N, C-alpha and C positions, 0 to 999 in steps of 0.2 A: 719754180725751176725754169730757166731760160729756154727759149725755143730751140736753140742749137743743141742743148743737152737732151731734150725730148727726142729730137731727130736722131741723135747718136744712139740713145737707148733703144729706139725702135729698130735701128739698123743692126745693133748688136744682138737683139732678140732674134732677128731674121737670120743672121749669120750662125748663131748658136743652133737654131733649129735646122738649118741647112747642113751644117757640118757634123752634128751629133744626134739629131733627131729629138733632142730634149727641148721641151716647150717651157720657156721661162717667162712667158707673157703674163702670167698671173702674179708674178712678184711685184711688189710696190716699186714704183719708179724711183722714189728717193732712196730706197735700199739698194737697188741696182746701180744707181748713180755713185753711191759710196763705194761699192765693190769695184766698179769700173775705174774709179779714181785711184783706188788702191793699186790696181794693176798698171795704170799709167805711171804711177810713181815707182813701182817695182821694176818696170822696164825702162825707166829714165826717158820716157817719151814726153813731148812738149804739150800735147793737147789731147782732148777726147777724140778729135778727128784723126789724129795720128794713130790712135789706138784702133779705130775702125779699119784703117788701111793695114795696120799690122795684123789684125785679126783675119782680114781677107787673104793675106799671103802666108799666114802661119796657122793653119787649122789646128795644130797641136795646142795652141794657146787656149782653145775652147775648153780643154780639160782643166787648165790652170784657173780659168775664170769660174768654171763650175765648182771647183774645189773651194774657191774664194767665196762663192755664193753660199755654199754649205758651211754654216758657222759651227765649227767643231770645238765649241767651248762647253765643257761639262766637268763634273766631278762626282765622286761617290757620295751618296746621300745628299744630293744638292737640295737645299732647303730642308734641313732635318725635320722640322715640325710637320712638313707635308708628308714625309715618309712615316711619321707616327700615325697620321690619318690613313695612309695607304695600308699600313700594317693592320689596322682595325678592319678595313674592308676585306683584306685577304683572309683574315680569321673568319669573317662572315661567309666568304666564298667557300672556304674549306668546310665549314659547318653545313652549308646548304648542299654540298656534294655527297654527303654520306648516304648510302654506302659506296657511291661511285667515287673513284679516286683519280680522275683525269682533270688536270689543270692546264689551261692554255692562256698564255700572256703574250702581248705584242708591244714591244718598245719601238715605236715608229719615229724615225729620225734619231737613231741611237748613237750617232756620232762615233766615238772611239770605244764605246762599250761600257762606259761607267754605269749608265742607268740599268741596262739588263743584268749586269753583274751584281749591282746593288739589290735588284729584285731577287736574284738567286740567293744572295746572302740572307735576305729577309726571310725567304722560305725555309732556309736551313735553320734559322733561329726559331721560327714558329713551329716547325714540324720536328726538329731534333732528329732522333734516331728513327722516327716514323717516316722520314722523307723517302726512304727506299721503297715504301709501300705505295707510293703515288707515281702516276705517269705524268710527269711535268715537262712541258715544253715552253721555253721562253723564246719567241721569235724576235730577233733584233735586226732591224732593217734601216738602210740609209741609201741615199743616192750616190754618196761619195765612196768609190771603191778603195781608194787609198786609206780612208778612215777605217773601213771595214777590215782591211789587212792588219792595221794596227790593233784593232779590237780583238781579232782572233789571237794575236800574240798575247794580249792581256798583261802587258808590262806598262807601268805607270810611274810618273814622277811623284815624289812624296806630297807635293802640293795638291795633287788630285785626291789624296786620301785625308785631307785635313779635317773632314767631318766624320771620319771613321773612328769610333771609340777604340782606344788602345787594345782592349781585349778582343775586339773583332779583327783588328789589324793583325794581331798575333795569330788568331785562329784561322783566318781565311787568306792570308797573303804570305808570300815568301820573299825575303829580302835577297835580291839577286846582285845588287851592287849598291854602294852608298848612294842613297837618294832614289833608288829604283826598286819597285816592288812588283811581283808577279802574282796574279790571281791563281789560287790553288786549283788543281784539276777537278776537285769535287764541286767547285762553283762553276767552272767552265762547262761541265758535262750537260747541263740543262739548257744552255744557251745556243741557239742556232742562228748564225749570221747569214744574211743574204742581201743582195742589192734589190732595192724596191723603190720605185718612183711613186710617191703618194699621189701625184697629179694624174698620171696616165695608167698605172698598173692597177689591177683589181685588188680589192681588200682581201686580207687573210681572214678566213671564216671561223666561226664558232669560238670566239674569244671570250674568256671570262673577264679579262681586263685589258684595256688598251691605254698605254701611256703615250701621249703625243704632246710633249711639253716644250714650249718655246720654239715651235716650228711655225704655227699659224700666223704669228705676229709679222712674218715677212711676206705674207700673201695678201692680195687684194681681198675685199669683202666677198666678191663673187667666188673667188677660188677657195676662200675659207669655207664658204657654204658647201661647195662641192666636195671638199676633202672631209668635212665633218659628216656629210651624208655617207661617204664611204666607210668612215670609222663606225658610224651607227650600224651599217650593214654588217660590219665585221663582228659585232658583239652579239652574243646570245641574249635572249630576253632575260633581264636581271643582271646583265654584265655591266661593268663599270668603265667609264671614260675619265681619264685624268689629263687635264690641260695645264698649261703654264700659268704662272701667277698673273700675267697680264692678258690672258686670253679668255674669251667668252664664247658661249654658243651663239651662232648666228644662223639665220635662214630657217627653213622648215623644221630642222632637227630640234629646235627649241621646244617643240611640242611633243617630242618623243623621248625626252629625258626628264628625270626629276633630280634636283640637286641633293647631294648627300652632305657636301661641305662646300659652301660657296667660297669661303676663304681659301681652301686648298684646291678649288676648282675640280671637285670630284662629282661626277654625275652617274646616275644609274639608268639604264635603258628600260623604259616602261612599255614600249609598243614597237 
């Protein structure tokens, strides 16, 4: 990456921190470069330097850039074979909890809600009519407030449901308009959305499972290590961490987890 681009990225990081208090210094420079270039094109600016000047005089642009950095690309049952492995783990969690019936999950970097709602659907399928006997909370967090507003609505285009089997689509979604589906209230009731910054906010405690899929790939190795340590602290002993297909454990936490499924990137907290 040329020197001018690195200088621009450094300046953009400083301006974002100044105007919003959000620290994006841990994101990979090549990723930030692509996101900044996208905003340059969207604003019809001529250069990266022009964008820095625009950012200086238009603090509201910081929110647009942050939304652009938060990659809101997801779908229900993303990588269906991974969800088959997650289902096995959830069955183990439920078995280990008897006679206690409190289940806590965290979807970190939940985007527009497809992942936590998938988790709720899976729990309904596993527990059936017994689900009402359990105290279940699925925490769904993201840094993007606009994405969270969409997630709370729970309305999705049909392409987001392409991995949902027809019987589950009929069972857990309502067709509200041609090509648009809404998640039914019984699925929504277990999901709690909130804004959370994985980098600076403390981890949510006492989790049975944390899903943080396709988030770490945008972070530097140092930041990956720091975030993974937070996720480790979030889990109870014997709790499970699920990462994305291209993500790995790094740093000291590699000593604190045992792999359950390397291919599905599922690990269990051992200490």
